[in-house]
matplotlib code that plots the C-alpha trace (Angstrom):
import matplotlib.pyplot as plt

x = [42.4, 45.1, 47.2, 48.5, 51.5, 49.1, 46.6, 47.6, 43.7, 42.6, 41.9, 39.2, 37.9, 37.4, 35.0, 32.9, 33.3, 31.4, 28.5, 27.7, 24.3, 23.6, 21.4, 21.6, 23.3, 26.1, 29.4, 31.9, 35.6, 37.1, 40.7, 42.3, 41.0, 37.5, 37.5, 35.5, 37.9, 35.9, 31.9, 30.6, 27.2, 26.7, 23.8, 25.1, 27.2, 28.7, 30.2, 31.6, 33.1, 34.8, 36.1, 38.5, 40.2, 40.7, 43.0, 44.9, 47.5, 44.7, 43.7, 44.8, 47.3, 44.4, 42.5, 45.8, 46.4, 42.9, 42.9, 46.2, 44.4, 41.0, 40.6, 36.9, 33.8, 30.2, 27.2, 23.6, 21.1, 18.5, 15.4, 16.9, 20.0, 18.6, 18.3, 21.7, 22.8, 21.2, 22.3, 25.9, 25.8, 24.6, 27.1, 30.0, 28.8, 28.7, 32.2, 34.1, 36.2, 39.7, 39.5, 36.1, 37.8, 35.1, 32.3, 34.0, 35.9, 34.9, 34.0, 31.2, 28.7, 27.4, 26.5, 24.7, 26.5, 25.3, 28.6, 29.9, 29.7, 27.9, 25.7, 25.6, 25.2, 23.9, 26.5, 26.9, 30.2, 31.9, 34.7, 34.1, 37.6, 37.7, 34.7, 33.7, 30.1, 27.0, 26.9, 23.8, 24.1, 25.5, 22.7, 22.9, 20.8, 22.4, 19.2, 17.1, 19.6, 19.9, 16.2, 16.0, 18.5, 16.7, 13.4, 15.0, 16.4, 12.9, 11.4, 13.9, 15.8, 19.4, 22.9, 24.5, 27.4, 31.2, 31.4, 33.0, 30.3, 31.0, 28.3, 29.6, 27.9, 29.0, 28.0, 25.1, 26.2, 27.3, 31.0, 32.1, 29.4, 29.3, 26.3, 23.5, 24.2, 21.8, 20.4, 18.8, 17.5, 15.9, 14.2, 16.5, 18.4, 17.1, 20.7, 21.9, 25.3, 24.0, 21.6, 18.4, 17.7, 18.5, 21.0, 18.2, 16.0, 18.6, 19.7, 15.9, 15.8, 18.6, 17.0, 14.1, 16.4, 17.9, 14.6, 13.9, 17.2, 16.7, 13.2, 11.0, 8.6, 5.2, 5.0, 6.5, 4.4, 1.3, 2.1, 2.9, -0.4, -2.7, -0.9, -1.3, -5.2, -5.5, -3.7, -6.0, -9.1, -8.1, -7.6, -3.8, -3.0, 0.4, 1.7, -0.1, 1.6, 4.9, 4.3, 2.9, 6.2, 7.8, 5.8, 6.2, 10.2, 10.1, 8.0, 10.4, 13.3, 11.4, 10.5, 14.2, 15.4, 13.3, 13.0, 9.4, 7.0, 8.2, 5.3, 8.0, 9.9, 12.1, 11.9, 13.9, 13.0, 14.0, 13.6, 14.7, 15.3, 16.5, 17.3, 18.3, 21.7, 21.8, 19.6, 20.2, 19.0, 18.8, 18.3, 17.6, 17.5, 14.9, 15.0, 12.4, 11.9, 15.6, 18.0, 20.7, 22.0, 21.6, 23.3, 23.2, 24.4, 24.5, 23.8, 24.8, 22.0, 23.1, 19.7, 16.6, 15.5, 12.6, 12.8, 11.0, 13.3, 16.2, 14.7, 14.2, 17.9, 19.1, 16.5, 17.8, 21.4, 21.2, 18.9, 21.5, 24.7, 23.6, 22.1, 18.9, 16.3, 13.5, 10.5, 8.9, 10.2, 8.9, 9.0, 7.7, 6.1, 5.3, 8.1, 6.7, 9.7, 10.3, 7.9, 5.8, 7.1, 10.8, 9.9, 6.4, 6.4, 4.2, 3.6, 2.7, 0.3, 0.4, 2.2, 5.4, 6.2, 5.5, 7.7, 10.5, 10.0, 10.1, 13.4, 15.0, 13.8, 15.6, 18.8, 18.6, 17.9, 20.8, 23.1, 21.6, 22.7, 26.1, 26.8, 25.4, 27.4, 30.5, 30.1, 29.4, 32.6, 34.6, 32.4, 30.2, 28.5, 27.4, 26.2, 24.2, 22.7, 21.4, 20.0, 18.0, 16.6, 15.6, 14.0, 12.0, 10.9, 9.8, 8.0, 6.5, 7.6, 7.1, 10.8, 14.1, 14.4, 17.4, 16.6, 15.3, 14.5, 13.7, 12.3, 12.6, 11.6, 13.3, 12.4, 12.2, 8.7, 7.9, 10.9, 13.1, 10.9, 12.9, 12.9, 15.5, 15.7, 18.2, 18.7, 20.4, 21.4, 21.9, 22.3, 24.9, 24.2, 24.0, 24.9, 24.5, 20.8, 20.3, 17.7, 17.0, 13.6, 12.4, 8.8, 6.8, 3.3, 3.1, 2.9, 3.9, 5.0, 3.0, 5.0, 2.2, 1.7, 5.4, 5.8, 2.7, 4.3, 7.7, 6.5, 4.0, 6.9, 9.4, 7.1, 5.1, 8.2, 9.7, 6.4, 6.0, 9.5, 9.4, 12.2, 12.7, 10.7, 12.1, 11.7, 10.7, 9.7, 10.6, 9.4, 11.1, 8.0, 5.2, 1.5, 0.8, 3.6, 3.0, -0.8, 0.3, 2.7, 0.0, -2.8, -0.3, 1.2, -1.9, -4.7, -3.3, -0.6, -1.8, 1.7, 2.9, 5.7, 5.8, 5.7, 7.3, 7.9, 10.6, 9.1, 11.1, 10.6, 10.3, 14.0, 14.2, 15.7, 14.5, 12.4, 10.0, 9.7, 6.1, 4.7, 1.4, -0.3, -2.4, -5.5, -3.6, -3.4, -0.5, 1.8, 4.8, 7.8, 9.4, 13.4, 15.5, 18.0, 20.8, 19.9, 21.9, 18.8, 17.7, 21.1, 20.9, 17.5, 18.7, 21.9, 19.2, 17.1, 20.1, 21.5, 18.3, 18.1, 21.7, 21.0, 17.9, 19.5, 22.6, 20.3, 18.2, 21.3, 22.6, 19.2, 19.1, 22.7, 21.8, 18.9, 20.8, 22.7, 19.3, 18.0, 21.1, 23.6, 21.8, 18.8, 21.2, 20.2, 23.2, 25.0, 24.9, 25.6, 29.3, 29.8, 28.0, 30.1, 33.4, 32.3, 31.5, 34.9, 36.8, 35.1, 33.5, 29.8, 27.2, 27.6, 31.4, 30.5, 28.1, 31.1, 33.5, 34.4, 34.0, 37.8, 37.7, 34.9, 36.3, 39.7, 37.4, 34.9, 35.6, 34.6, 31.1, 29.7, 31.4, 29.5, 26.2, 26.9, 28.0, 25.0, 22.7, 23.8, 24.3, 20.7, 19.7, 21.2]
y = [11.3, 12.2, 9.4, 8.6, 11.0, 13.9, 12.7, 9.4, 8.8, 8.9, 5.3, 5.7, 8.8, 7.2, 4.7, 7.8, 9.8, 7.0, 6.9, 10.9, 11.6, 13.9, 16.2, 19.7, 20.1, 21.0, 19.2, 19.5, 18.3, 17.4, 17.0, 14.2, 15.8, 15.6, 19.6, 21.0, 22.8, 23.4, 23.9, 24.1, 24.1, 22.3, 22.0, 18.7, 17.3, 14.2, 16.4, 19.1, 16.9, 14.7, 18.0, 18.7, 15.3, 15.4, 17.5, 18.6, 20.4, 22.8, 23.9, 27.0, 26.8, 27.1, 24.0, 22.0, 22.8, 22.0, 18.5, 17.5, 18.0, 16.2, 13.2, 12.6, 14.0, 14.3, 15.6, 16.8, 16.7, 19.5, 20.4, 23.4, 25.3, 28.1, 25.9, 24.7, 28.2, 29.0, 25.8, 26.5, 29.8, 28.4, 25.8, 28.3, 30.5, 27.4, 25.8, 28.9, 26.6, 27.4, 27.3, 29.1, 32.4, 33.3, 33.4, 34.5, 37.2, 38.0, 41.4, 40.3, 39.4, 42.1, 41.6, 43.1, 43.2, 43.8, 45.1, 43.4, 46.7, 47.9, 49.9, 48.0, 49.4, 47.9, 48.3, 47.3, 45.4, 43.4, 42.1, 40.2, 40.3, 44.2, 44.0, 42.0, 41.1, 39.0, 38.7, 38.2, 37.3, 37.1, 38.7, 38.1, 41.3, 44.5, 46.5, 44.4, 44.5, 48.1, 48.6, 46.3, 48.2, 51.4, 49.8, 48.7, 52.5, 53.8, 51.3, 51.7, 54.5, 53.6, 55.1, 55.5, 57.6, 56.5, 57.3, 54.5, 54.2, 52.0, 51.1, 51.7, 48.9, 50.2, 53.8, 52.9, 55.6, 55.8, 56.8, 58.4, 60.6, 64.4, 65.8, 64.5, 64.7, 65.9, 62.3, 62.9, 66.0, 64.7, 61.8, 59.0, 58.5, 58.6, 59.8, 56.9, 58.7, 61.2, 59.0, 60.0, 56.3, 53.6, 51.0, 48.1, 49.9, 50.1, 46.4, 45.5, 47.4, 45.3, 42.1, 43.1, 43.9, 40.6, 38.8, 40.7, 39.8, 36.0, 36.1, 36.5, 38.9, 38.2, 40.8, 43.6, 42.8, 42.8, 46.1, 47.4, 46.1, 47.5, 51.0, 50.8, 50.1, 52.8, 55.4, 54.1, 54.5, 58.1, 58.5, 59.1, 56.9, 58.0, 57.3, 53.9, 53.2, 53.9, 51.3, 48.8, 49.0, 48.2, 45.3, 44.0, 44.3, 42.4, 39.7, 39.4, 39.2, 36.8, 34.5, 34.8, 33.5, 30.4, 27.0, 26.6, 28.9, 30.7, 29.0, 26.2, 28.2, 25.6, 22.1, 19.0, 16.6, 12.8, 10.2, 6.7, 3.8, 0.4, -3.1, -6.4, -5.1, -1.4, 1.8, 5.0, 8.3, 11.9, 15.0, 18.3, 21.4, 24.0, 27.4, 30.2, 28.0, 27.6, 24.6, 25.4, 21.8, 18.5, 15.1, 11.5, 8.5, 4.8, 2.5, -1.1, -3.2, -5.2, -6.9, -7.0, -3.5, -1.8, 1.5, 3.1, 1.7, 2.9, 6.6, 6.4, 6.0, 8.4, 11.2, 11.5, 11.4, 13.8, 16.4, 16.5, 16.1, 19.3, 21.2, 21.7, 24.1, 22.5, 21.1, 19.6, 16.8, 16.0, 12.1, 9.6, 7.5, 8.0, 7.0, 5.5, 5.6, 9.5, 11.4, 14.2, 16.8, 16.0, 16.4, 16.8, 14.6, 15.3, 12.9, 15.3, 14.6, 17.9, 21.3, 22.6, 19.7, 17.3, 19.0, 18.9, 15.2, 14.5, 16.5, 14.6, 11.3, 12.4, 12.9, 9.5, 7.6, 9.3, 8.4, 4.8, 4.3, 5.9, 3.3, 0.3, 1.3, 1.7, -1.6, -3.2, -1.8, -3.2, -6.5, -7.3, -10.2, -8.2, -5.3, -7.7, -9.3, -6.0, -5.2, -8.6, -7.5, -4.0, -5.8, -8.1, -4.7, -2.7, -5.6, -6.8, -10.3, -13.0, -14.2, -12.7, -13.4, -15.5, -17.3, -14.8, -16.0, -14.0, -14.8, -13.1, -14.0, -13.6, -13.9, -12.1, -11.6, -15.0, -16.8, -19.0, -18.2, -19.1, -17.9, -18.0, -17.9, -16.7, -17.2, -14.9, -16.4, -14.0, -11.1, -13.0, -14.9, -18.6, -19.8, -23.4, -22.9, -20.9, -22.4, -22.1, -22.8, -23.6, -22.5, -25.4, -24.5, -20.9, -19.8, -16.4, -13.5, -13.7, -12.8, -13.3, -16.9, -17.7, -16.5, -18.5, -21.8, -21.4, -20.5, -23.3, -25.8, -24.4, -24.5, -27.4, -29.7, -28.1, -28.8, -32.3, -33.1, -31.7, -29.2, -25.7, -22.9, -19.4, -16.8, -14.3, -14.3, -11.4, -11.1, -8.6, -6.8, -4.7, -5.2, -7.5, -9.9, -9.9, -10.9, -13.7, -15.0, -14.8, -16.7, -19.6, -19.7, -18.8, -19.7, -22.8, -24.2, -23.0, -22.0, -19.4, -17.5, -13.6, -11.9, -8.7, -6.9, -4.7, -2.2, -0.1, 3.5, 4.5, 4.4, 0.7, 1.5, 0.0, 2.8, 0.9, -1.9, -3.4, -5.7, -7.0, -5.9, -8.0, -7.4, -8.5, -4.8, -3.8, -0.9, 0.8, 0.5, 3.8, 3.4, 5.9, 5.1, 5.9, 3.4, 0.4, -1.9, -0.5, -1.1, -5.0, -5.3, -3.5, -6.1, -9.1, -7.7, -7.1, -10.6, -12.5, -10.3, -11.2, -14.8, -14.9, -13.0, -15.3, -18.5, -16.9, -16.3, -19.7, -21.1, -18.8, -19.8, -23.4, -22.6, -21.3, -24.5, -26.5, -24.7, -24.9, -27.7, -29.8, -30.4, -32.8, -36.2, -38.0, -34.4, -33.4, -30.3, -31.1, -31.9, -28.6, -26.8, -28.2, -27.3, -23.6, -23.4, -24.6, -22.9, -19.8, -20.0, -22.4, -20.8, -21.6, -25.1, -25.3, -24.4, -27.2, -30.2, -33.6, -33.8, -30.8, -32.0, -35.3, -33.8, -31.8, -34.4, -37.7, -39.5, -41.0, -37.4, -35.6, -37.6, -36.9, -33.1, -33.2, -34.8, -32.8, -29.5, -31.0, -32.0, -28.5, -27.1]
z = [0.0, 2.5, 4.2, 7.8, 7.1, 7.4, 10.0, 11.9, 12.6, 9.0, 8.7, 11.6, 10.0, 6.6, 8.2, 9.1, 5.9, 4.3, 6.6, 6.5, 5.0, 2.1, 3.9, 5.1, 8.5, 10.9, 11.3, 14.2, 14.3, 17.6, 18.8, 20.7, 24.0, 22.8, 22.4, 19.5, 17.2, 14.2, 13.5, 10.0, 8.0, 4.7, 2.2, 1.7, 4.7, 2.8, 0.0, 2.4, 5.0, 2.6, 0.8, 3.7, 3.1, -0.6, -2.7, 0.5, -1.5, -2.9, 0.6, 2.5, 5.3, 7.9, 6.4, 6.2, 10.1, 10.9, 9.0, 10.8, 14.2, 13.5, 15.6, 15.2, 13.8, 14.5, 12.4, 13.0, 10.4, 10.1, 7.9, 5.9, 5.2, 7.6, 10.4, 9.7, 10.0, 13.4, 14.8, 13.8, 15.3, 18.7, 18.7, 18.0, 20.6, 23.0, 22.2, 20.7, 18.3, 17.8, 14.1, 13.4, 12.5, 10.0, 12.4, 15.6, 14.0, 10.4, 9.6, 7.2, 10.0, 12.7, 16.2, 18.9, 22.3, 25.7, 27.4, 30.7, 32.8, 35.9, 33.7, 30.3, 27.0, 23.8, 20.9, 17.5, 16.4, 14.0, 16.2, 19.1, 20.4, 21.2, 23.5, 26.8, 27.0, 25.9, 21.9, 19.9, 16.2, 13.7, 11.7, 8.0, 7.2, 8.6, 7.9, 10.2, 13.1, 12.7, 13.0, 15.9, 17.7, 17.0, 18.1, 21.3, 21.8, 21.2, 23.7, 26.3, 27.9, 28.4, 28.1, 25.0, 26.0, 26.6, 30.2, 32.5, 35.1, 38.2, 40.8, 44.2, 46.4, 49.8, 49.2, 47.0, 44.6, 41.0, 40.3, 37.1, 36.2, 36.2, 34.5, 32.3, 28.4, 25.7, 25.4, 28.8, 27.8, 24.5, 26.4, 25.4, 28.7, 32.3, 33.4, 35.7, 35.6, 38.0, 39.9, 38.3, 37.6, 40.2, 39.5, 40.0, 37.5, 34.9, 35.3, 34.9, 31.7, 30.1, 31.6, 29.3, 26.4, 26.6, 26.3, 23.1, 21.5, 22.9, 21.0, 24.1, 22.4, 24.0, 26.5, 24.5, 21.4, 23.4, 24.8, 21.3, 19.9, 22.6, 22.0, 18.3, 18.7, 21.2, 18.7, 16.1, 18.1, 18.7, 15.0, 15.4, 12.4, 11.6, 15.0, 14.8, 11.5, 13.1, 15.8, 13.3, 11.5, 14.7, 15.4, 11.9, 12.4, 15.8, 14.2, 11.2, 13.4, 15.7, 12.7, 11.4, 14.8, 15.2, 13.8, 14.9, 16.5, 19.7, 21.6, 22.1, 24.8, 26.8, 26.2, 25.4, 22.6, 22.7, 19.9, 19.7, 17.4, 18.4, 17.3, 19.2, 20.2, 20.1, 20.9, 19.2, 21.1, 20.0, 22.3, 21.1, 23.5, 22.4, 23.5, 22.2, 19.1, 18.2, 18.5, 21.0, 21.4, 19.7, 20.8, 19.4, 20.8, 20.4, 23.5, 23.5, 25.2, 28.2, 28.6, 26.2, 27.5, 25.9, 24.3, 27.3, 29.9, 27.8, 27.6, 31.3, 32.0, 29.2, 29.7, 33.3, 32.5, 29.7, 31.6, 34.4, 32.1, 30.0, 33.0, 31.3, 32.4, 30.5, 32.6, 29.4, 27.3, 24.0, 23.6, 21.1, 24.1, 27.8, 29.9, 33.2, 35.2, 34.8, 37.4, 36.2, 38.8, 37.4, 33.7, 32.1, 29.1, 25.8, 23.0, 20.2, 17.4, 15.5, 15.5, 16.4, 18.9, 16.4, 13.9, 16.4, 17.1, 13.6, 13.1, 16.1, 14.7, 11.5, 13.5, 15.3, 12.0, 10.3, 13.4, 13.2, 9.5, 10.1, 13.1, 11.1, 8.0, 10.1, 11.6, 8.4, 6.9, 10.1, 10.5, 7.5, 9.4, 12.2, 10.0, 7.7, 10.8, 11.9, 8.4, 8.6, 11.9, 10.3, 7.3, 9.8, 11.6, 8.3, 6.9, 10.2, 9.8, 12.5, 12.4, 11.1, 7.2, 7.4, 4.0, 1.4, -2.2, -5.1, -8.6, -12.1, -15.7, -18.9, -22.7, -25.8, -27.2, -25.7, -27.3, -25.0, -21.7, -18.6, -14.9, -12.2, -8.4, -6.1, -2.3, 0.0, 3.5, 6.2, 3.5, 1.4, -1.8, -1.4, -4.8, -4.2, -4.0, -7.0, -9.4, -13.1, -14.6, -18.1, -18.8, -19.7, -19.7, -21.0, -24.6, -25.7, -23.5, -20.2, -17.2, -14.7, -15.9, -16.0, -12.5, -11.3, -12.8, -11.4, -7.7, -7.8, -8.9, -6.5, -3.4, -4.1, -4.3, -1.3, 0.7, -0.6, 0.4, 3.7, 3.0, 4.8, 3.2, 2.8, 5.6, 2.9, -0.9, -3.0, -6.6, -9.2, -10.0, -8.5, -7.2, -10.0, -9.6, -5.9, -6.2, -8.4, -5.9, -3.2, -5.1, -5.6, -2.2, 0.0, -2.0, -3.9, -1.8, 1.6, 2.8, 5.0, 3.3, 3.7, 0.1, -0.8, -4.3, -5.7, -7.9, -10.5, -12.0, -15.5, -15.9, -14.8, -11.2, -8.1, -6.4, -3.9, -1.5, -1.5, 1.2, 2.4, 5.6, 7.9, 5.5, 2.4, 1.3, -0.4, 1.1, 0.4, 3.0, 3.0, 2.5, 0.9, -1.9, 0.6, 3.2, 3.5, 3.7, 0.1, -1.1, 0.0, -1.4, -4.6, -4.6, -4.4, -7.3, -9.6, -8.7, -9.6, -12.8, -13.8, -13.3, -15.3, -18.2, -18.3, -18.0, -21.1, -23.1, -22.7, -23.9, -26.8, -27.7, -27.6, -29.7, -32.5, -32.9, -32.9, -35.8, -37.9, -37.7, -34.9, -37.5, -39.4, -38.4, -36.5, -35.7, -31.9, -30.2, -29.5, -33.3, -34.3, -31.8, -33.3, -36.9, -35.9, -34.1, -37.0, -39.7, -38.1, -39.3, -40.9, -44.3, -44.4, -43.3, -46.3, -48.7, -47.4, -49.4, -48.1, -47.4, -45.3, -43.2, -42.7, -41.4, -38.9, -37.7, -39.2, -42.4, -41.2, -39.6, -42.5, -45.0, -43.2, -43.1, -46.8, -48.1, -46.0, -47.6, -51.1, -50.9, -49.7, -52.9]

ax = plt.figure().add_subplot(projection="3d")
ax.plot(x, y, z, "-o")
ax.set_aspect("equal")
plt.show()
């Protein structure tokens, strides 16, 4: 990892590096002025972004220069790598970052360009620096791009010559033309160079070409389909097949250029998550089914505003700030403070808009986790408090689980059965409240009965003494252990303690958080293994398991003394330990003379040990 001698902002950047999700997406690097200087895509955002700041000497001079100028970074999560590519291209077009030489200039990726002229042309190019105009691309498949260009050429008549034509507005004439070329004679050009096509008609032609290149295929496809059907009715099948191939190519290009169907023409998508202190909002701009802008932000609550109130403020601000042309907003809830004539709101339940809302929610959730993780690294107490609030929300608890108690059993085929309990207060271990339990009423390896015994002993005692009960009980086990705890707490003791369970997979790794709903049905709480809340619960489970195993080992160790030296009348645990420390094993103690034993433990106890083993021979 680089140090401050290379980038003076690295300490702040390191905090963000630890919070980046391991998902496909796009990342942006910004300089001190807030200007985007690099945009990239990744299959795994965390791995890719971290690679810039590791093994600095192995990087090229360009990467080294980029790393020196990074002041801040931001990421956008997408569903697939294809979506990452499309979003990366849109962001590069928007920001023109200084260090994106590969996608701005690289000869590998071709573009189509509508030139910036009075009489535009549609050109193929690999170098965006040599031509002035509006670029479309890059196209990963040159064949599709060439065929698309050919389709446009056959659909519309426009000039392909190198003449420099200028429209004289005052005289309403074209300057620079002399006579029509062969393209006019074969029907590929309407000869605007000599005034055979008006300037307005020519500009309208390129307006329609722009629509196709942007993905607005509806009108063109309908016309082509009607023409294909007419040709088929006239039994002109070969001509109909040519048009069918054009339609297929247009549709193939259309699908390649969209994240969802092109029925989603121009909308903004908003999602929100919040806790008691902060709200997290994501906005995505959608044009013709493609993401052209994504923005996530954290808002510190000044009062206890609802999600609807926060969205009312942020939607209006972002709509104006981004100069959005959308008349529709896809939202998770209807926001009453936004009038319908300003922005029509849609709460989708299925289809493309639902898919976009879920993608926006993935972005805002990733941003929330990054912000919370970063605060936890800077201020652990504040981060843990927010995790407790999240746990309350995920489990639908009546109060924040300040005190969490977790139980686990330990035995070896029923031998030396014990149980242990740990307590976490505000997300931190409270070791003064840890408890150990010797199993008293259960014989053999019965984890359910053992769990019932210790939970009954723990909470009946607390209830009788009027002491504070925990805000949440977690059992180290699945549905079976939870049901045992429920019967004891609810049916027998009649106490109000929420119950959850931590289940493990076949590899003995924590993989599910379980809880009861209002009808006492067990449900799974969806937490990803990378979630900080999941890590906290895993820490609680590991701690109670460690504590139970440690107690079990101690008891098993004491059991060894009892079955050997402590069976001798008059010999206690301390004397037995002294003998084992002195001679190493019971076998060696048995071989010692009376004088040797006397030197170790005194004459009286030495005689007891010596006579005991003499009688055993």
